[in-house]
N, C-alpha and C positions, 0 to 999 in steps of 0.2 A: 532928654531925660536928665534931669538934674537933680542933688540928692537924694533920701530915700523915697523911690519908689514904692508909691500905694498900690497905682494900677496895670491890670493888664494891659498894654498899649497892643495896636495891631500888627508893630513889628516883632513884639513877643511872641502874637500868635502866630505869626510866622515864622517863627524859631521852633514852636513848643511842632507843627504842624511838621518837618525836618528833623526834630529829636525823633516823632513817633516812626515816620516811611522811614529812616535807618537804625531805629531801637526793635520792633515788631520780630519773633518769631515763629517759626511755624514748630506748635504748640504739641503737635506727632512729635516732634523729636520728642517729650516730658518721654511720653510709650519710650519710644523704640533705645533709648539711652537709662530706659529705666528709672526715672529721675521721679525722687520721695516730695511731690510739690510741696510745701505749708510741713515739710518732714513728714507728710503723711501719705500715706502710701493708698491704697485705689477700696478700698476697702472702712479709709477715716481712721486707720491705724497709727499711734504716731514709730517712730520710728524710734528708738533706742537707743538713746545722744548719753546718757550717762546711768548714774546710779544715786540712791540716797533714801534716807532714814527719816523722815521727816513729815511726810506723808505717804496716805495710798488710796489710791479709785478704785474701786472693783467696781467695774459694770459687767461682766461674762465669767462667766466657772465652767468647766471640762469639768462633762458629765454622759462615761458611760464612753471618754474621749470623742468626742465630741463639745467644741466651742457656744454653747450658748448665752444670749443678755440674761438677764438677771436682775433684779434688785438692786437702785446704785447704793454704794457702801462706801465713804466716805473717815479715815483714821487717822489720826494728828500724834505722831511718837507714835501710833500700834494701838491708840485708844480708839473704838469706835468713840464716828462724831455723836451716835441718841447716846450712850452711856457720859461721857463730858454733858452734852448742855443737860443733858437730865441728871446730871449731878451738882450742877451748879442754884441748878435749875429749882430743885428741887427742896434743896435746903434755905431757899429763898438771898441768893447768893447774885452776887456779880462776875463775868468770868469771862472778863478781856483780860486782864491782872492773870486769871490764871495759866487762861490758855495760854501767855506770852511766856510767862514762867515753860510753858510745858512745850512749846516749841525749840525756845530762845535752848532750853535745856534740859530735853532730854527726857524727861521725869513729872510726876506731879509732884507738887508743895507741898510739903508739910505743912498748917497753920506757922510754926516758926518763919520759914521761909517766905511761905506767900506774902506775912506780915510785912517781916521786909522786905521782901521787891513790891510789893506796893508803895513802900514808904521812901521804895528808890525813886520810881520811878512819878513819887507826886513830890521830890523831889528838887527833879527835874524842869516841870514843868513850871517851866518858866524861858520869855528869851533873849537874848542881850538886849542888855538897856541901851534905851532909844532907838530898838531893831524895829517892834511896829514901824515908828517915826516915817526914821532914816529909810527902811526893803520897801516895806507893806501896804503906804504911806502912797509915795509914791507913785508915777504912773502905773496906775492902780488897771488890772489889767479885766477884762471881762470875761475873761477865763480862771477861773477858778485852777486850773490844775499846769496850764502856765506862770501860774502863781504860783503855787506848789512849789513846782521844777528851779523857777527862778530864790525861791527863798530859800529853797532847799540845795542850791549850789551859793547864793552868801556867804549864809555862816563856813563855809570852809575857811573864808579868813575871820573868819572871830577863834576858830577855832587855832589854838597852841601848834599842834600836832599835827597838820591835816592828814598828811601823804606815809605817817605810819601805820603800818597795814599785820604790824604783827595781829594780836588776839584780842589779850584786849585791851589795846585801846580802839579797835574796829568793836569791839562791843560796847565799848562805850560811845565810841560813835551811834551805832545805833544804838546802845536803851535815852541817847539825847533824841536823841530822832523819831522813834516811839515812839517819847513824850510830849512833842513839842506840834507833828501835828495836825493832831486839831487847834492849837495858835492858831500856825499856819495855814488853819484849811478857814479858817473859823474870821478870821482878821483879813482874811482876805478878801474874804466875801462882806464882810463889811465896811471896806475899805470902797470895794464894786460898789455897793450902794449908799454908801452917802457921791460917792465923787463923779457918777458916772447915771446913777440914775435920780440927784437929786436927792433922796430921805437922810433922816436922819442919823446921824455915828455912835453906833453904843458898841467899844471896848472896856470888854467886861474878865476880870480877873481871874483865873479858875481857881476853885477853893480847893486847898490841899486835902480836904473832909473825903472828899466825895470821886466819884469813878470817873475810869474814861467818860463810860457816857453820859452821866449828870451831869460831866464836867461838857461837853458839847452842846446839851439841852440851855445849862447857865448860861455859856456862851453867844451863843445865837438868839433867847429872843431878849427882845426888849423889860422884860417882867422878872427875867432871872428864873420862873416859873417852873414846874413841870410836872407830873401824873406819875408816876410810881408804875402802873404799865409802860407808860412813855420811856422813859427810861430800863427799866426791865427792855419791852422791843427791840430799841434803840442797841445797846448789848449785844443784846440774842443777834442783832444784824455782822454784826463787827467780829462776834465769836467765827459765822457759819461762810465773811469773806474775809478771812484772816490769811486762807493760807488752802491753795489747790494743788500739789501733787511741782515737781518743779518743770515739768511739761510747756504751762499752759505761758503762755509770753513774754509774761511780763518778770514772771520769773525766771523764765529763760536768760532774757536782754540779762538779769541779774548777774548767773552764772556766767556771759558770755562777756559781760562788762569783769566784772572780776577776776577771767581769768586771763585779764593783760597784764594786774599787778595792779591797775588803779587803785583812787582816793575812793573812801565807803562815798563821797559826798560826790558824785560824778555816777557811777555806781546804784547808785538810790536815783541819782534826777535823770538815766537813760530808762530805769524803770517805769517810772515815770508818765515817758512821752509815750514807751507802749502802756501803757494803761490805757490812756486818755485814748486811746481810741477804739472810736464806737464800733468797731468788731469782738470788742475785749472788755474795758472797764463801759464803756457810754450805753449799754444796750440797755438797764432800763429804763435811760431817760426818751430811748423810742418805741418803750413797752409805753410806758405812762404816756409820750402821744398817741403812740395810735390806737388807744383809749380814750382819749380826748378824740380823735377823728371820729370813732367809732359812737361814741356817743352822740357825737352831733347830726352821723348820716342815720341809728334808726329811732323808726318813732317808735318802739314798742319796745323797751329793756328785756321786756323778761319775753319779748315772741322766738322764741329758739332756733323758728328760722331764714328772719329776718341777721339774726346773729350768723349759725350758719349760711345763707349770701352772700353776706362781709366780706365772712371771713374765706371764702370761694374770690372775691373780685378781691383782694389781698394775693390769695397766692397768681390771677390772673394779670399782676403789675397792674387794674384797674382803680387801687382802693389806693387813701393814708401816699404812702412814697413812694409810691411804686417800683416798689425791689424784688416783690414778689418774694414777701418776706412776709411770716409770722411771727412778731420777737417776742421773746421769752419761753419760746418754745424751744423744745428743736439743743441740740449740747450737741458739740466733739464728740465726750465719750460718753458719759450714761447714753444709754435707749431710753429703759423699760421705767426708772424713776433719776430724781436726781436728788437724795440725801437731804440738801437743804433745804430745798423748796418746800422738801414733808415736816420737817419740825420747824419753817418761818410758814405753813398754813394753816398749825393750831393755834398760833397766836394772832394771826392777821384778824383775826374773826371779833377777834378778845376786841381789840384796837378799832377793826370798825365801828362795832356797836354803840365803844365811847363816844368816838367820835359823829355820831348819827352818819353814818357812809355804810350802811349794810343793802343799797341799792347796788352802790359799785358794787360790794366785796362779792354777793350774787352773778351780775355783770359776770365779774373776773374767775369765781367757778366754771358758772355755763361755759367759757373761752374754752377754760381749763378740757376742762368736759372733749369739746367738740371740737377743735382742733386738732386735736391723734386722729379724729376721723375724719378731716376734713383731706389733713394735709395725706393717706392711705387714699384716698382716695380719686385726689389731683395730679397724686406723684409715688416715680418708682420709687422706694426708696428702700434705701438695706439693711434697713433698718428703726427698732422703732421709736417714738415720737413724746417725749412727756416732757410739759415744764419746768427751766430751771428757776436756780431762784433769784434770776434779778424779776423776772414772770413776776414775784408779788413786791421784790426791793420792794422798787418804782413806790408800786400802792403802798407800800406801809408811812415812805421815809414824805408820802404828801401827805400822805395822813397826820407824821409827823407835825407840818408843815416848813419842812428843807423843803428854801427852792432848787430849784433843778440845775442853778448852775453848784448844790454841793453835792451832787451822788453820786457821782465821781470821784469828790474827793475824801470820799464816805469808806469808799473802796479802799482807796490808799491808805486812811486811819487806819481799817483795818491789816490792807496786802503787804502795811510793811515790815509787820510782824515773819509773815512767813516770809517776806523778802532776805531779810537779816539776817533770820535761821538760815538760811540759801551763801548768803553769798561768807557764814561763817565756814559751814558747810564746804563748801568751794575753797576756801580758805587754807584746810584743816586735811582735807584730803587730794586735792590734784594742785598739782607745778605745771601743768601746761594747758598752755596756751587753747583757746577752745575758735579752731580754724575749718569749718566742713573746708566740701571740692565742688567747684561749679563746674561747668566743661565752658570751653568757650566752639559755637556754633555756623561759627563766620569762617568763611572760607581768606585766606588773604590776599591781599590787598596792594597794587600797583602802586606806590607811590608817582606820582603829576608832580614836575612844577609848575609850580604857580598861576603863571602865564599859562600852559595849556590849561587849566581844569576851564571843565563849560559853566 
């Protein structure tokens, strides 16, 4: 082998087998030593690893001394997500900037504060000179999350004070990243589309008088055009994906890496690496792909018996990716309902009608209703199952014309707000590196001289 190897050779396969043989553990040891695999107990409840004031998730309540599942609730800085979204939607305003202020600073802004903050975000909505040409356009990746991570790490080199982790400097860096994430994501996709797919190249500058959601659509589309409903729903999607407690994988990663004292760019790049995983931020892509496969295999989308049969095949690993999962159904925390999905669904139907995709919407609705019944019938589960926010977000993104490559970056454009709030919370309240324990379960081995080894 020479140079940068990009293929798995027979030699590497042989080495892999050696690695597997000497790395496997007896899974019963986890129970023996009471190890919480995935930092969750046998009932799926997360191990308490920290404190936060940024958001709260409620899925169970104490009734007569007994813990019982309840309708899911989500609070941003103590404010119910239903009331927060009803507030700006009822006044026909965009909510991303207001919710960002709330999560970062712990209070709702008044009119003057909101106007000034929108101005700050707008003023920072630009990249360093020649950054698009020198960084984004060179060696464009087929994966936009990798492009985003590389861009974030490269911005470190353009920062005159990158290692300073005092709160004012970290806040400056976070606001800058919140402002430019849409540019990094969309421009990264445009570079991929041009250089890897051979399509025309469009680099549209954002408009300072438009919201974050409007600018995403403006920069993405060749004609820069979008409808008010499209912008409203994308804005709502960003708000709903913005924050979800300190224990989700990418936010916990932000806490862990921030606790080491590292710089903001490294901490956010680490969170991006976590979010990229299909078990986290990539879930909505799986939902869309699953429905595409479903539509290919169903003769009649309206026939509930056919839908039910397909869902059973999914669980039996006989359909789609044969992983035994119905994507978009179930959540690590929620059981009866995911409040984000409930809020989102109200607008999905309107968008489907505008886009002429009511037949697709009806299929999604049937699967949402039938899947919990099928799962309860086929599996022994310890809690209820309901549609999560990813169930509908991928469908919405497809109706907005977003390419699959941008689904997870859209999540990142929203979640950078939550990561920023949690990074600052970690720096303000905790001066202790996060270091959980791992128990060694391998017996002591005898060292053999090289000449005596078999």
